[in-house]
C-alpha positions in Angstrom: 17.2 -4.2 17.9 17.3 -7.4 18.4 13.3 -8.2 18.0 12.9 -6.4 15.0 16.0 -8.2 13.0 14.0 -11.6 14.3 10.8 -10.3 13.2 12.5 -9.4 9.8 13.7 -12.8 9.6 10.5 -14.5 10.3 8.5 -12.0 7.6 11.3 -12.8 4.7 11.2 -16.4 5.6 7.0 -16.2 4.8 7.6 -14.3 2.1 9.6 -17.0 0.5 7.1 -19.8 1.6 4.3 -17.9 -0.2 6.1 -17.4 -3.2 6.6 -21.0 -3.7 3.6 -22.0 -2.9 1.8 -19.4 -5.2 4.3 -20.0 -8.2 4.2 -23.8 -7.5 0.2 -24.5 -6.6 -0.4 -28.0 -5.6 -4.1 -29.1 -5.5 -5.7 -30.5 -2.5 -6.1 -33.8 -1.8 -7.0 -36.8 0.7 -4.9 -40.2 0.8 -6.1 -42.7 3.3 -8.7 -40.2 5.1 -5.7 -37.6 5.5 -7.0 -34.2 4.0 -3.6 -32.1 2.6 -5.2 -28.5 1.7 -2.8 -26.4 0.4 -5.2 -23.2 0.3 -5.8 -23.8 3.3 -1.9 -23.4 3.8 -1.2 -20.4 1.9 -3.9 -18.9 4.0 -2.1 -19.6 7.3 1.1 -18.1 5.7 -0.9 -15.2 4.7 -2.4 -14.3 8.1 0.8 -15.3 10.0 2.0 -12.6 7.7 0.1 -9.6 8.7 0.3 -10.6 12.3 4.0 -10.5 12.0 3.9 -6.7 9.7 1.6 -5.8 12.8 3.9 -6.4 15.6 7.1 -5.0 13.1 5.0 -2.1 13.4 4.2 -1.4 16.7 7.9 -2.1 17.9 8.4 1.0 16.4 6.3 2.2 18.9 3.5 5.1 18.4 5.4 8.5 18.0 3.8 11.6 19.4 5.5 15.0 18.4 5.4 17.2 21.0 5.1 20.9 20.1 5.7 24.3 22.3 4.1 27.4 21.6 5.7 30.2 23.4 3.2 33.0 24.0 5.0 36.9 23.6 
């Protein structure tokens, strides 16, 4: 399944970015009126991770077990 492979690849990339952002945290700052918010960046990464995990789970599909009951 190509879609699952693509999602797994994206999850791995995001996990690496989250690891980097948490291992080497940077402060928020403003330069010449432009703000850089590393906490917002980390929040964005974790939100995307949650979304990808849900997508991967939904690609597995809902499974239903069919049971047949035999009467004697």
